[in-house]
Each structure stands twice: as structure tokens, then as C-alpha cells.
C-alpha positions as CSV (number, residue, x, y, z in Angstrom):
1,X,16.7,44.7,20.9
2,X,14.4,47.3,22.4
3,X,14.6,50.8,20.9
4,X,16.0,53.3,23.3
5,X,16.2,50.6,25.9
6,X,18.9,52.6,27.8
7,X,17.8,56.1,26.7
8,X,18.6,58.6,29.5
9,X,19.3,55.8,32.0
10,X,22.2,56.3,34.4
11,X,24.8,53.6,34.0
12,X,28.1,53.2,35.8
13,X,30.8,51.2,34.1
14,X,33.3,50.0,36.7
15,X,36.7,49.4,35.1
16,X,37.5,50.7,31.6
17,X,40.4,48.3,31.2
18,X,42.5,47.8,28.1
19,X,41.4,44.5,26.6
20,X,38.2,46.0,25.0
21,X,35.3,44.8,27.2
22,X,35.0,48.1,29.1
23,X,35.6,50.1,26.0
24,X,33.0,48.1,24.0
25,X,30.3,48.3,26.6
26,X,30.9,52.1,27.2
27,X,30.7,52.7,23.4
28,X,27.6,50.6,23.0
29,X,25.8,52.2,26.0
30,X,26.6,55.7,25.0
31,X,25.3,55.0,21.5
32,X,22.1,53.7,23.1
33,X,21.6,57.1,24.7
34,X,22.6,56.0,28.3
35,X,24.1,58.6,30.7
36,X,27.4,56.7,31.2
37,X,29.9,57.3,33.9
38,X,33.2,55.3,33.6
39,X,35.1,54.9,36.8
40,X,38.6,53.4,37.0
41,X,41.4,53.3,39.6
42,X,43.9,54.0,36.9
43,X,44.5,57.7,36.0
44,X,43.8,59.1,32.6
45,X,47.4,58.9,31.4
46,X,47.4,55.2,31.9
47,X,44.2,54.8,30.0
48,X,44.9,57.2,27.1
49,X,44.7,54.5,24.4
50,X,41.4,53.2,25.7
51,X,40.0,56.7,26.0
52,X,41.1,57.5,22.4
53,X,38.8,54.7,21.2
54,X,35.9,56.5,22.8
55,X,36.6,60.0,21.5
56,X,33.5,61.8,20.3
57,X,31.1,59.9,22.5
58,X,29.1,61.6,25.3
59,X,30.1,60.1,28.7
60,X,31.6,61.1,32.0
61,X,34.7,59.8,33.6
62,X,36.0,59.4,37.2
63,X,39.5,58.2,36.9
64,X,42.3,57.7,39.4
65,X,39.8,56.5,42.0
66,X,36.2,55.7,42.7
67,X,33.3,57.6,44.4
68,X,30.7,55.5,46.2
69,X,28.0,57.9,44.9
70,X,28.5,56.5,41.3
71,X,27.6,53.1,42.6
72,X,24.6,54.0,44.7
73,X,23.0,56.8,42.6
74,X,22.7,55.0,39.3
75,X,20.2,52.8,37.4
76,X,22.7,50.1,36.5
77,X,26.2,49.0,37.4
78,X,28.3,47.2,34.8
79,X,31.2,45.6,36.5
80,X,34.5,44.4,35.1
81,X,34.4,40.7,35.8
82,X,37.9,40.7,37.2
83,X,36.7,42.8,40.2
84,X,35.9,40.6,43.1
85,X,32.1,40.4,43.8
86,X,32.8,41.1,47.5
87,X,34.3,44.5,46.6
88,X,33.0,47.2,49.0
89,X,31.6,49.3,46.1
90,X,29.8,46.4,44.5
91,X,28.3,45.7,48.0
92,X,27.3,49.3,48.2
93,X,25.5,49.1,44.9
94,X,23.7,45.9,46.0
95,X,22.7,47.5,49.3
96,X,21.2,50.4,47.3
97,X,19.2,48.0,45.2
98,X,21.2,48.8,42.0
99,X,21.0,46.0,39.3
100,X,24.4,44.6,38.5
101,X,25.5,43.1,35.1
102,X,28.6,42.6,32.9
103,X,29.5,43.4,29.3
104,X,29.2,39.7,28.4
105,X,25.8,39.4,30.1
106,X,24.5,42.4,28.1
107,X,25.6,40.7,24.9
108,X,24.2,37.3,25.7
109,X,20.8,38.7,26.7
110,X,20.5,40.2,23.2
111,X,22.4,37.7,21.0
112,X,20.0,35.9,18.6
113,X,22.6,33.3,17.4
114,X,23.6,29.9,18.7
115,X,26.6,30.1,21.0
116,X,29.4,27.6,21.6
117,X,30.8,28.6,25.0
118,X,34.3,27.5,25.9
119,X,35.9,27.5,29.3
120,X,38.6,25.6,31.2
121,X,41.8,26.3,33.2
122,X,44.0,25.5,30.2
123,X,43.3,25.5,26.5
124,X,40.2,27.6,26.2
125,X,41.6,30.3,24.0
126,X,43.2,27.8,21.6
127,X,40.0,25.7,21.4
128,X,37.9,28.9,20.8
129,X,40.3,29.9,17.9
130,X,40.2,26.4,16.5
131,X,36.4,26.4,16.5
132,X,36.2,29.8,14.9
133,X,38.6,28.6,12.1
134,X,36.5,25.5,11.5
135,X,33.2,27.4,11.4
136,X,34.7,29.8,8.9
137,X,36.0,26.9,6.8
138,X,32.6,25.3,6.8
139,X,31.0,28.5,5.4
140,X,29.0,29.2,8.6
141,X,28.4,32.8,9.5
142,X,30.3,33.1,12.7
143,X,32.2,35.4,15.1
144,X,34.5,34.8,18.0
145,X,34.9,36.8,21.2
146,X,34.4,36.9,24.9
147,X,37.5,36.5,27.0
148,X,39.6,36.6,23.8
149,X,39.3,40.4,24.1
150,X,37.2,43.2,22.6
151,X,33.4,43.2,22.7
152,X,30.8,41.7,20.4
153,X,28.2,44.3,21.5
154,X,29.1,46.5,18.5
155,X,28.3,43.5,16.2
156,X,24.8,42.8,17.5
157,X,23.1,44.4,14.5
158,X,25.1,42.1,12.2
159,X,24.4,38.9,14.1
160,X,21.5,36.7,12.9
161,X,19.9,33.4,14.1
162,X,22.0,31.7,11.3
163,X,25.3,32.7,13.0
164,X,27.3,30.6,15.4
165,X,29.3,32.5,18.1
166,X,32.4,31.0,19.5
167,X,32.7,32.5,23.0
168,X,35.6,32.1,25.3
169,X,34.4,32.5,28.9
170,X,36.6,33.0,32.0
171,X,35.6,32.0,35.5
172,X,35.1,35.7,36.3
173,X,32.6,36.1,33.5
174,X,30.9,32.8,34.4
175,X,30.5,33.9,38.0
176,X,28.0,36.5,36.8
177,X,26.1,34.5,34.1
178,X,23.6,33.0,36.7
179,X,22.2,36.6,37.0
180,X,20.7,36.0,33.6
181,X,20.2,32.2,34.0
182,X,22.2,31.5,30.8
183,X,24.2,28.6,29.4
184,X,25.2,28.1,25.8
185,X,23.8,25.7,23.2
186,X,27.1,23.9,23.2
187,X,29.3,24.1,26.4
188,X,33.0,23.0,26.1
189,X,34.9,22.4,29.3
190,X,38.5,21.7,28.4
191,X,39.5,20.9,32.0
192,X,39.4,22.3,35.6
193,X,42.5,22.7,37.8
194,X,43.3,25.2,40.6
195,X,43.5,28.8,39.3
196,X,42.6,32.3,40.4
197,X,42.3,31.3,44.1
198,X,43.2,34.8,45.1
199,X,39.8,35.8,43.5
200,X,37.6,32.8,44.2
201,X,39.1,31.9,47.6
202,X,38.9,28.1,47.3
203,X,39.1,25.7,44.5
204,X,35.5,24.6,45.0
205,X,34.2,28.1,44.4
206,X,36.4,28.4,41.2
207,X,35.1,25.0,39.9
208,X,31.5,26.0,40.7
209,X,31.8,29.2,38.6
210,X,33.3,27.2,35.7
211,X,30.4,24.8,35.9
212,X,28.0,27.6,35.5
213,X,28.6,27.1,31.7
214,X,26.4,24.0,31.9
215,X,24.2,25.0,34.9
216,X,21.3,26.3,32.9
217,X,21.5,24.1,29.8
218,X,18.3,22.5,28.4
219,X,18.7,18.7,28.8
220,X,16.6,18.1,25.7
221,X,18.4,20.6,23.4
222,X,21.8,21.5,24.6
223,X,25.2,19.7,24.6
224,X,28.1,19.5,27.0
225,X,31.6,18.6,25.7
226,X,34.0,17.3,28.3
227,X,37.2,15.3,28.6
228,X,36.7,11.5,28.5
229,X,38.8,11.2,31.7
230,X,38.6,13.2,34.9
231,X,36.0,14.5,37.4
232,X,33.9,16.6,35.1
233,X,31.6,13.7,34.1
234,X,30.5,13.2,37.7
235,X,30.2,16.9,38.4
236,X,28.0,17.5,35.4
237,X,25.9,14.5,36.2
238,X,25.2,16.1,39.6
239,X,24.0,19.2,37.9
240,X,22.0,17.6,35.1
241,X,21.1,14.2,36.2
242,X,21.1,11.8,33.3
243,X,21.8,14.5,30.6
244,X,21.8,12.7,27.3
245,X,23.7,15.4,25.4
246,X,27.2,14.9,26.8
247,X,30.0,14.3,24.3
248,X,33.3,13.1,25.7
249,X,36.5,13.9,23.8
250,X,39.9,12.1,23.9
251,X,43.0,11.2,21.8
252,X,43.9,7.7,20.8
253,X,46.8,6.8,18.5
254,X,47.2,10.5,17.8
255,X,43.6,10.7,16.5
256,X,41.1,13.0,18.1
257,X,38.1,11.0,19.2
258,X,34.6,11.7,20.5
259,X,31.7,9.6,21.9
260,X,28.3,10.4,23.2
261,X,28.0,9.5,26.9
262,X,25.6,6.6,27.7
263,X,22.9,7.1,30.3
264,X,20.8,4.4,32.1
265,X,18.0,5.0,29.7
266,X,20.0,5.2,26.5
267,X,23.1,3.2,25.4
268,X,25.0,5.7,23.2
269,X,28.3,4.0,23.2
270,X,28.0,3.3,19.4
271,X,27.7,7.1,18.8
272,X,31.4,7.7,18.1
273,X,33.5,9.8,15.8
274,X,37.3,10.1,15.1
275,X,39.3,12.2,12.8
276,X,42.7,12.1,11.2
277,X,44.4,15.5,11.6
278,X,47.8,17.0,11.0
279,X,48.6,19.9,13.3
280,X,51.2,22.6,12.9
281,X,51.0,23.5,16.6
282,X,53.3,21.4,18.8
283,X,52.4,19.2,21.7
284,X,50.0,16.4,22.7
285,X,47.9,18.9,24.5
286,X,47.0,20.6,21.1
287,X,45.8,17.3,19.8
288,X,43.5,17.2,22.8
289,X,42.5,20.8,22.1
290,X,41.7,19.7,18.5
291,X,39.6,16.9,19.9
292,X,37.5,19.3,22.0
293,X,37.0,21.7,19.1
294,X,36.1,18.9,16.6
295,X,33.7,17.4,19.1
296,X,32.0,20.8,19.6
297,X,31.3,21.4,15.9
298,X,30.4,17.8,15.4
299,X,27.8,18.0,18.2
300,X,26.4,21.1,16.5
301,X,26.0,19.3,13.2
302,X,28.8,21.0,11.3
303,X,30.4,19.2,8.4
304,X,33.8,18.1,9.9
305,X,35.6,17.7,6.5
306,X,36.2,21.4,6.1
307,X,36.8,21.6,9.9
308,X,39.7,19.1,9.6
309,X,41.1,21.1,6.7
310,X,41.0,24.3,8.8
311,X,42.9,22.6,11.6
312,X,45.7,21.7,9.1
313,X,46.2,25.4,8.5
314,X,45.9,26.5,12.1
315,X,49.1,28.1,13.3
316,X,48.1,28.8,16.9
317,X,47.7,32.1,18.8
318,X,50.2,34.7,20.0
319,X,51.6,34.0,23.4
320,X,50.5,30.4,23.4
321,X,53.5,28.2,22.5
322,X,54.3,30.8,19.8
323,X,57.5,30.1,17.9
324,X,59.4,33.3,18.1
325,X,62.7,32.6,16.4
326,X,65.7,30.3,16.1
327,X,68.9,32.1,17.0
328,X,72.3,30.3,16.8
329,X,70.6,27.0,16.8
330,X,68.4,27.7,19.9
331,X,64.7,27.9,19.4
332,X,62.6,30.4,21.5
333,X,58.9,29.8,22.4
334,X,56.6,32.5,23.8
335,X,54.0,30.9,26.0
336,X,53.2,34.0,28.1
337,X,49.5,33.2,28.3
338,X,50.6,30.4,30.7
339,X,49.4,31.7,34.0
340,X,48.7,28.4,35.8
341,X,51.0,25.5,36.9
342,X,49.0,23.2,34.7
343,X,49.5,25.4,31.6
344,X,53.3,25.6,32.2
345,X,53.6,21.8,32.7
346,X,51.6,21.3,29.5
347,X,54.0,23.6,27.6
348,X,57.1,21.8,29.0
349,X,55.7,18.5,27.9
350,X,55.3,19.8,24.4
351,X,59.0,20.5,24.1
352,X,61.0,17.9,22.2
353,X,64.4,19.5,22.8
354,X,66.5,20.1,26.0
355,X,64.7,23.1,27.5
356,X,65.5,26.1,29.6
357,X,62.3,27.4,31.0
358,X,61.4,30.8,32.6
359,X,58.9,30.5,35.5
360,X,57.4,32.9,38.0
361,X,55.3,36.1,38.4
362,X,52.5,37.3,40.5
363,X,51.4,35.3,43.5
364,X,47.8,34.1,43.1
365,X,47.9,31.9,46.1
366,X,48.4,28.7,44.0
367,X,50.7,25.9,45.2
368,X,53.6,25.9,42.8
369,X,55.6,22.9,44.2
370,X,54.3,20.4,41.7
371,X,55.3,22.7,38.8
372,X,58.7,23.3,40.3
373,X,59.4,19.6,40.8
374,X,58.1,18.9,37.3
375,X,60.4,21.6,35.8
376,X,63.3,20.3,37.8
377,X,62.9,16.8,36.3
378,X,62.2,17.9,32.7
379,X,64.2,21.1,32.1
380,X,67.9,21.6,32.0
381,X,67.6,25.0,33.8
382,X,64.8,27.0,35.5
383,X,65.1,30.7,35.4
384,X,62.8,32.3,37.9
385,X,61.3,35.8,38.0
386,X,58.7,37.7,39.9
387,X,57.1,37.4,43.4
388,X,56.9,33.6,43.2
389,X,60.4,33.2,41.9
390,X,62.2,32.6,45.2
391,X,59.8,29.9,46.3
392,X,60.1,28.2,42.9
393,X,64.0,28.3,43.1
394,X,63.9,26.7,46.5
395,X,61.4,24.0,45.4
396,X,63.4,23.2,42.2
397,X,66.7,22.9,44.2
398,X,65.1,20.8,46.9
399,X,64.6,18.0,44.4
400,X,68.0,18.4,42.8
401,X,67.1,20.7,39.9
402,X,69.1,23.6,38.5
403,X,67.5,27.0,39.2
404,X,68.3,30.7,39.8
405,X,66.5,33.9,40.5
406,X,66.6,36.9,38.2
407,X,65.3,40.4,38.8
408,X,64.1,41.0,35.2
409,X,62.9,39.1,32.2
410,X,65.9,40.4,30.3
411,X,68.3,38.9,32.8
412,X,66.5,35.5,32.7
413,X,66.6,35.3,28.9
414,X,70.3,36.3,28.9
415,X,71.1,33.5,31.3
416,X,69.2,30.9,29.4
417,X,70.8,32.0,26.1
418,X,74.3,31.8,27.6
419,X,73.8,28.2,28.8
420,X,71.8,26.9,25.8
421,X,73.5,24.8,23.1
422,X,72.7,24.2,19.5
423,X,69.4,22.3,19.3
424,X,68.1,23.5,22.7
425,X,64.9,25.4,23.4
426,X,64.2,28.4,25.6
427,X,60.6,28.5,26.8
428,X,58.8,31.4,28.5
429,X,55.9,29.7,30.2
430,X,55.7,31.4,33.6
431,X,52.8,29.4,35.2
432,X,51.9,32.6,37.0
433,X,50.1,35.9,36.3
434,X,52.1,38.8,35.0
435,X,51.1,41.5,37.4
436,X,53.8,43.3,39.3
437,X,56.3,43.1,36.5
438,X,54.0,43.6,33.6
439,X,50.5,45.0,33.1
440,X,49.3,41.8,31.4
441,X,50.5,38.6,29.7
442,X,50.5,40.3,26.3
443,X,53.1,42.9,27.5
444,X,55.1,40.1,29.1
445,X,55.1,38.1,25.9
446,X,55.8,41.0,23.6
447,X,58.8,41.9,25.8
448,X,60.1,38.4,25.6
449,X,59.7,38.4,21.8
450,X,61.5,41.8,21.5
451,X,64.4,40.6,23.7
452,X,64.8,37.5,21.5
453,X,64.5,39.3,18.2
454,X,67.0,42.0,19.2
455,X,69.6,39.3,19.1
456,X,68.3,37.4,16.1
């Protein structure tokens, strides 16, 4: 990294946020000597925890609103990836010739280590955490970050070429990676299904941003890891031609499997691997997550024996089919991270007991009829909340299911508890974003856990 690369340069950071990316990039830039201005629509009292983490650093703030001058009269704009790229202030910066980047791009441009990048509509956080656990078990210097939260910019001085970084990447982050023409050494795509259409507009745009993870891969050096079934094989072939480094993962007889994809020039069907694993996390989807993670480290040449051992100890992540408690014979699961219909249906499939599910939240413009019909057929009761709740209730009832609308999460949990019997499960897996009722999925999940534990 260049010395004083940002010394005395004017940098506007758009969106401080609370997950750590804006905090991390502000801290890093200030320590580089940049003249940083942080601007956020939220007022200071709503950002007090984030601002406390930056105490003692020299930077300016413009909170509770934006000023177009901060976007035109600056040397660099660092945008929060969740801000739509057609935002009028981002357009103003472009029109003024201001370079635009993101926290993750700044990190990637300076990271000397090999990166395993992980994206997908469902499962990317769990696969990232599994890979991180396996790398640690194998004794490989490693770190995990990206869309998981926080920022790895502060760790740059510790990272060496011997490290491997497990990096979860959202569609928002990947929208901006073409600015630096970057794709990882190993790219994992767990799946692609409609999501964030309020941001991307149409599914084709969302899928195109997801596929940026492989768009700039070196066909001779890099590897793509994709499901053995589904459209990703054809889509990647269109980007890469006959890319030889494509590993396809699957599950057969409850064993994670992988095979190297054949090309017209090379028959690689004999390049296969399979692993016997025992998982503590429930659901067939987690076996598929394990297959993706094992395939990624296998493709990188990591010894998979300690990797399999790490999976046996893996207990999952908070807010992702998290076992909260068993109260009066009823088991409660927190799957608040579920913000898509596909994620909610995956969680419902993982349940082995009669289930009462809580669905609904912010309206991202995604068709929820399939989820509603699936829940009607597979759940004893559907408790609906949020802006999408009424539509889900109607869709569930239209196919003969049992559903009701509630004005709060507390009311939904209370209704599920009242109807549940010994041996049943209550599942929070909303299939929708949390905004409107909660600031984020973490707050939603923590509130659910608190409600359950208050009565434990």
C-alpha cells in the first residue's frame, strides 16, 4: 500500500451505517490522513454507537441529511453499497467527474491474500462461516469478512500472501466490483433466485450483478464453484466460454459431492470428491451448504480431513435457523436472516416437527405467492406481520391454509405459542426484509429471542 496515499485528499463517505463497513472505511481513511466527511440521512442520536467507535479521529459529519456540495466538491466518493446507483447524489458525483468506490473495493485493491468469494441468494453467510472454520482447522492463516459485517481494512497490515480470506459478497457489493475489474481466486455461487428487486429493478439485473463474482476470473488460474443443477452452469459458460476450472457441488445419499466440469477439450468427469460428514445444523440445505464449502477449500488445495472435522463442530450462525429454546415441549427457531421466499421455504423444509411459521415484513417487490402456498401446505399455522402480511394471509387462505395477520412480532409469537402442542416447532423465517418494523434482521431476531426467553 502506498504511503500517504490518501494524505490530505477530500473523501466523502456516504452512509455511516451500523454494520461496520462505513465505520471501518471512515476509520481507515482518517488514519491515512484523508480529509473525511461522513454524510448520513440518520441524525446523530440514531448513530451514536457508530460515532462512539470513531471517537478521537479527525473527520467531519453531515448527519440528518445530505448536501450535494459534499458529492461534487470532493476527490473521492465512498458509497454504501445499499444505496441505489441511480441515486441523484451519486449521479451528481459522476457528473462532476468524482471517482466512486466502496469499502470492499478499497480493501480488495490492497489485499495481498488469496480470496474465496461467496455469494448467492441463500446460504452465503453459512457457507462463508463454514469455509472460515475449515481454514482455521487446517491451520491456514485466514480471516472472514465482507457482507458478514465489519471491515477488513483495519486488518490490511496483518494480511500476508499466505492468508486466505473468506469474503461474503452481496449483490450490492458485487454491483461495484467491475469498477476495479476484480473477481476472486475461488468464486462460490450457492444459488440465484429473485431478491432485492426493489434495488435492482428486474431479476436479470440482479443475476448479472451476482455473476460479477466470476466475470473477471482468469480461466487458467481461477475456479468457480456452482451447484451441479440449475442455470448457473450455462450462465457461467456464456461469460467464460469453456472455463476448465468449474467445480460443481451436490449431495448424494447425504454425502457432499464435488466434480470438475468437463469441457469439449478436457474430460474431467473422473475428477470427483465426496465426503462423509455429520452436521449439527438441521436441514438438507445445510448439507448442500457444506458441499459448497468443502468444494471451495478442495479446489484451493486445502486438506479436507481437518475441514470435515471442523464441520462436525460447526453450530451455525445467529439468526440462521438458530435454536433459541424449548419451552413446554415447543421448540423455537430464529431464522431472522431469511429475507427471501427461497430462504423461508428452505427453513420450512428443514423442520421435522409440525410447524407454526411467522412470515412477512418489508415489501421488496418480490412475488410471495409461491412462499404462501408452500407454507399453507407445510405449516400448521402461518402468522403474518409487516407490510407484506395481508397479501400473504390472503394467498395462504386461498389454497386452504390457516393464516392470520398480527400487528407486532410479540402478538404473532403469542398466537403461535397458544396453538402449539408438545413436540411442535415455532419458526421465525419471515421471507422478507425487516425494514418498517425493525432496523435490520439482527434486531428482529434478537427481539424474537427475547420474547421466547421471557417465557422460558
